[in-house]
C-alpha positions in Angstrom: 0.4 -23.7 30.9 3.4 -20.9 32.1 6.9 -22.5 32.6 6.6 -21.2 36.2 3.1 -23.4 36.7 5.0 -26.3 35.1 8.2 -25.6 37.5 6.0 -25.5 40.4 3.8 -28.7 38.9 7.0 -31.0 38.3 8.2 -30.1 41.8 4.9 -30.9 43.3 5.1 -34.4 41.5 8.6 -34.6 42.7 7.4 -34.9 46.1 4.7 -36.9 45.1 7.2 -39.5 44.5 9.4 -38.9 47.1 6.1 -40.2 49.2 6.8 -43.2 48.2 9.9 -43.8 50.1 8.9 -42.1 52.9 5.3 -41.8 53.9 5.8 -39.6 56.5 6.1 -36.7 53.7 2.5 -37.2 53.0 1.1 -34.6 55.3 3.5 -32.0 53.8 2.5 -33.1 50.3 -1.0 -32.8 51.3 -0.2 -29.1 52.0 1.0 -28.6 48.8 -1.3 -30.5 46.6 -3.9 -28.2 49.2 -2.6 -24.9 48.4 -1.9 -25.6 44.7 -6.3 -26.3 44.6 -6.5 -23.7 47.0 -8.4 -26.2 49.2 -9.6 -25.9 52.8 -8.0 -29.4 53.8 -7.1 -32.7 52.3 -6.6 -35.9 53.2 -6.0 -39.6 51.8 -8.3 -42.4 53.3 -9.1 -46.2 52.4 -12.8 -47.5 52.4 -12.6 -51.4 53.0 -15.9 -52.8 51.6 -14.2 -56.3 53.4 -13.9 -54.3 57.0 -14.7 -56.6 59.7 -13.8 -59.5 57.8 -11.2 -62.1 58.3 -8.3 -60.6 57.1 -9.7 -57.5 55.9 -7.2 -54.1 56.7 -10.5 -52.0 57.7 -11.6 -48.7 56.6 -8.9 -45.9 58.2 -7.9 -42.6 57.9 -4.3 -42.7 56.0 -3.0 -39.1 56.7 -4.5 -35.8 56.9 -3.7 -32.0 56.3 -5.6 -28.7 57.4 -6.5 -26.7 60.3 -6.7 -28.5 63.7 -10.1 -28.9 64.2 -10.7 -32.5 65.4 -12.8 -32.7 61.8 -10.0 -35.1 60.8 -10.5 -37.7 63.6 -14.4 -37.2 63.4 -14.3 -38.3 59.6 -13.6 -42.1 60.8 -17.5 -42.0 62.6 -19.1 -41.1 58.8 -17.2 -44.3 57.1 -20.0 -46.3 56.4 -21.8 -43.1 54.8 -18.8 -42.7 52.8 -18.4 -46.1 51.8 -22.0 -45.9 50.5 -21.4 -42.4 48.7 -18.5 -43.8 47.1 -19.7 -47.2 45.8 -20.3 -46.2 42.7 -16.7 -45.2 42.1 -15.3 -48.9 43.4 -15.3 -51.0 39.8 -14.3 -47.7 37.7 -11.9 -48.9 34.9 -8.3 -48.0 34.0 -9.8 -45.5 31.4 -11.9 -43.7 34.3 -9.2 -43.6 37.2 -7.5 -40.2 36.4 -10.6 -38.5 36.0 -11.2 -36.6 39.5 -14.7 -37.0 41.3 -16.0 -33.7 42.2 -18.7 -34.0 45.2 -21.9 -33.4 44.9 -21.4 -32.7 40.8 -20.6 -36.7 40.8 -22.9 -38.1 42.8 -25.2 -40.7 41.1 -28.7 -39.1 39.9 -30.8 -41.2 42.4 -28.8 -40.7 45.3 -29.9 -39.7 48.3 -26.1 -38.6 48.9 -27.1 -35.1 50.6 -29.0 -36.6 53.1 -26.0 -39.1 54.1 -24.5 -38.2 57.3 -21.0 -37.9 55.7 -22.6 -35.0 54.1 -24.7 -33.3 56.7 -23.0 -34.4 59.8 -19.7 -33.3 58.5 -19.0 -31.3 55.6 -21.9 -28.9 56.1 -21.1 -28.0 59.8 -17.5 -27.0 58.4 -18.8 -24.7 55.8 -17.5 -27.5 53.2 -19.7 -27.6 49.8 -17.7 -29.3 47.7 -14.9 -32.2 47.9 -13.0 -32.6 44.9 -11.2 -36.7 44.7 -9.1 -38.8 42.9 -9.0 -43.1 43.3 -5.6 -43.0 45.0 -5.5 -46.9 45.4 -8.4 -49.3 43.5 -8.9 -53.0 43.9 -11.9 -55.5 43.9 -13.1 -54.6 47.0 -10.7 -51.7 48.4 -10.8 -48.1 47.2 -8.2 -45.1 48.3 -8.9 -41.6 47.8 -7.2 -38.4 48.2 -9.7 -35.5 48.9 -9.5 -32.0 48.9 -12.1 -29.8 50.8 -13.3 -26.4 49.8 -15.6 -24.4 51.8 -18.1 -22.1 50.7 -16.2 -18.7 51.0 -13.7 -19.9 48.6 -16.3 -20.5 46.0 -16.0 -23.9 43.4 -13.3 -25.6 42.3 -12.8 -24.9 38.8 -11.7 -26.3 35.2 -8.6 -25.4 36.3 -8.0 -27.3 39.6 -9.9 -30.3 38.5 -6.9 -30.3 35.6 -4.7 -29.8 38.1 -5.7 -33.2 39.7 -6.1 -34.8 36.9 -2.9 -34.4 35.6 -1.1 -35.5 39.2 -3.9 -38.4 39.5 -1.6 -41.0 37.9 1.8 -40.0 39.5 -0.1 -40.0 43.2 -1.6 -43.5 42.4 2.1 -44.8 41.3 3.3 -43.3 44.5 0.6 -45.2 46.7 1.0 -48.7 44.9 4.8 -48.9 45.2 4.5 -47.5 48.8 1.7 -50.4 49.1 4.5 -52.9 47.5 6.9 -52.1 50.0 4.9 -51.7 53.3 7.4 -49.8 54.9 7.4 -46.5 56.6 10.3 -45.0 55.5 13.2 -46.6 53.5 16.6 -45.4 54.4 19.6 -45.3 51.8 21.6 -47.7 54.3 18.5 -50.5 54.3 17.5 -50.0 51.1 19.1 -53.2 49.1 18.1 -55.3 52.3 14.4 -53.9 52.2 13.6 -55.0 48.7 15.5 -58.4 49.0 12.9 -59.0 51.9 10.0 -58.1 49.2 8.6 -61.2 47.5 7.6 -58.4 44.7 10.4 -58.5 42.1 12.5 -55.5 41.9 15.3 -54.3 39.7 17.2 -51.0 40.4 18.3 -49.6 37.0 20.9 -46.7 35.9 20.9 -45.0 32.7 20.4 -47.3 29.5 18.2 -49.8 31.7 21.9 -50.7 33.1 21.0 -53.3 36.4 22.5 -51.5 39.4 20.0 -54.1 42.2 17.9 -57.2 41.6 16.3 -58.3 44.6 16.0 -62.2 45.3 12.7 -62.1 43.8 14.1 -60.7 40.4 16.7 -62.7 40.1 14.6 -66.0 40.4 12.3 -64.4 37.8 14.4 -63.6 35.3 16.6 -66.8 35.6 13.4 -68.3 34.6 10.8 -68.3 31.7 9.5 -64.8 32.3 8.7 -61.4 30.4 12.2 -59.8 31.5 16.0 -60.9 30.9 19.5 -59.8 31.4 21.8 -59.1 28.2 25.2 -57.5 28.5 24.4 -56.1 32.0 21.1 -54.1 30.9 17.4 -55.2 31.3 15.4 -56.4 28.2 12.6 -58.0 27.5 11.4 -61.2 25.6 8.6 -59.4 23.8 9.4 -56.9 21.9 6.6 -54.3 21.9 6.1 -54.7 25.6 10.3 -54.1 26.1 10.0 -50.9 23.9 7.3 -49.9 26.4 9.1 -50.4 29.6 12.4 -49.1 28.5 10.5 -45.8 27.1 8.9 -45.5 30.8 12.0 -46.1 32.0 13.8 -43.3 29.8 11.2 -40.8 30.7 11.3 -41.6 34.9 15.3 -40.4 34.1 14.5 -37.3 31.9 11.2 -36.1 32.7 9.1 -38.1 35.4 5.9 -35.3 34.6 5.7 -36.9 31.3 4.9 -40.5 32.7 1.4 -39.3 33.1 0.3 -40.3 30.0 2.1 -43.5 29.9 -0.7 -45.3 33.0 1.1 -46.4 36.1 2.2 -50.0 35.2 3.0 -51.5 32.1 1.6 -55.0 30.7 4.0 -57.7 30.7 3.4 -61.1 29.3 5.1 -64.4 31.2 5.1 -67.7 31.0 2.5 -67.5 34.2 0.4 -65.2 32.7 0.3 -61.4 32.7 2.5 -59.5 35.0 2.4 -55.3 35.6 5.7 -53.7 35.9 5.3 -50.1 38.0 8.2 -47.8 37.4 9.0 -45.7 40.5 11.8 -42.5 39.2 14.9 -42.6 41.2 17.2 -39.7 39.6 15.3 -36.7 41.3 14.9 -35.5 45.1 16.7 -35.4 47.9 14.9 -38.8 49.4 15.1 -40.6 46.2 18.5 -39.8 44.9 20.6 -40.7 48.1 18.9 -44.2 47.7 21.6 -45.7 45.6 24.1 -43.5 43.4 23.4 -43.5 39.9 20.0 -45.2 40.1 17.2 -43.3 37.6 14.2 -46.0 38.2 13.1 -49.0 40.3 11.1 -51.2 38.5 8.4 -53.5 40.3 7.0 -56.4 38.5 4.0 -57.8 40.2 1.1 -60.2 39.7 -1.0 -59.8 43.5 -4.3 -59.3 43.8 -4.0 -55.4 43.8 -3.2 -56.0 39.8 -6.2 -58.4 39.3 -8.5 -55.6 37.7 -5.8 -53.7 35.8 -5.0 -57.4 34.2 -8.0 -57.7 32.9 -7.9 -54.2 31.6 -4.5 -55.4 30.0 -5.8 -58.6 28.3 -8.4 -56.0 27.1 -6.1 -53.9 25.3 -4.2 -56.9 24.1 -6.8 -57.9 22.2 -7.9 -54.3 20.9 -11.2 -54.0 23.2 -12.6 -50.8 23.4 -12.9 -49.5 27.3 -16.8 -50.3 27.3 -16.1 -54.1 26.0 -13.6 -54.4 28.9 -15.9 -53.4 31.0 -18.2 -56.4 30.3 -15.4 -58.3 30.5 -14.5 -57.4 33.7 -18.4 -58.3 35.2 -18.7 -61.6 32.4 -15.4 -62.9 33.9 -16.1 -62.0 37.7 -19.0 -64.5 37.4 -22.3 -62.1 36.6 -25.0 -63.0 34.6 -26.2 -61.2 31.3 -28.9 -59.9 33.4 -26.5 -58.9 36.5 -23.9 -57.4 34.1 -26.2 -55.5 32.3 -27.7 -53.5 35.3 -24.6 -53.3 37.0 -23.3 -51.5 34.2 -26.4 -49.5 33.8 -26.9 -50.7 30.1 -29.6 -53.2 28.3 -29.0 -57.0 27.7 -29.5 -56.1 24.1 -26.4 -54.0 24.4 -24.5 -56.1 26.7 -24.7 -58.9 24.0 -23.3 -56.5 21.2 -20.3 -56.1 23.0 -20.2 -59.7 24.0 -20.2 -60.6 20.5 -17.5 -57.9 19.5 -15.4 -59.3 22.4 -15.8 -63.1 20.8 -14.4 -61.6 17.5 -11.3 -59.9 19.0 -10.4 -62.8 21.4 -11.5 -65.7 18.9 -14.0 -67.2 21.2 -17.4 -68.4 20.5 -19.1 -68.9 24.0 -18.6 -66.9 27.4 -16.9 -70.4 28.9 -14.5 -70.4 26.2 -13.8 -66.4 26.7 -13.9 -67.3 30.9 -11.3 -70.1 30.3 -8.8 -67.8 28.2 -8.9 -64.6 30.6 -8.2 -67.6 33.8 -4.8 -68.6 31.7 -3.4 -65.2 32.1 -5.3 -63.6 35.0 -6.1 -64.9 38.8 -9.2 -65.2 39.6 -11.6 -61.9 40.4 -13.6 -61.4 42.9 -16.7 -59.8 42.9 -17.2 -55.8 43.4 -20.1 -55.6 45.4 
């Protein structure tokens, strides 16, 4: 990649992180992403597979960019169709999340998606023949997508566009994850500390060398207990040496090269007395929006164990025990309550293959039965809701 391309990509990543603090910037940032990928329109949408039930957030078009034609608004009329098309992507593992989805290339082989209203009534009339997407939010029953469309007269998305979105994907997910935790329309500098103090999520603002500049009330309580993080000489430290080293490395990258953070995933797993937690780092040392929040701040560390991290926690558990990506997928189905038959069917593998994976999981976790494995996982991971 040429220097100019790297500079442009770095600036785009900075714009994405600014959106975590001011979600109102997403429209302009979608425009930048659309220009970078030579797209026609772009949007962020959430598909809620519990829509209509008590407590569900519902399907929604979060933001859109493109020609003012009314097609963005008409997208809401085909949400049920979109949910049928995207159901196979709902249970993606962490190892798959950064891989872009290209439709119709990635339709399931037996899918009738080309006859779905989303394709026939929404895409075709606009001349849209491809949609390039990345999973922006992954939960057991909620799927967030950032999508870029391309019309036939622009040709097809190529390897360059797919590779670019692959590089942007973890930054997009990190920004949206943090924005979801903050749950604010815009975070102003004068209200920064007050907003953080209202959160139940632990947040620690650090400067160079992980020097603590501010902790919200939840973080103070966590650090004052037998948690995974502590304070030493005014700096953030971890109780687990390897986990602390990984977190400090990500914090340092947030200061020196936020673009390189993509290769570290969006979160770092931490082992606490109450189970596994996830630390998500937001860079603060660049950008007009982020740099004005707190003087000398280089990063904000969000420590969360809520429902949005449950699948991530299963994968963190799997990585801690040396499980392969295939074994982690089997683990997720088993601890989610699937039978051998159902798990094999949903993972599109034979029961014999699933049993082979399961035996390897038993060996690596020092368990001998499914109930022992479920009990072990249950000590560190909250109950997982089914994905269907």
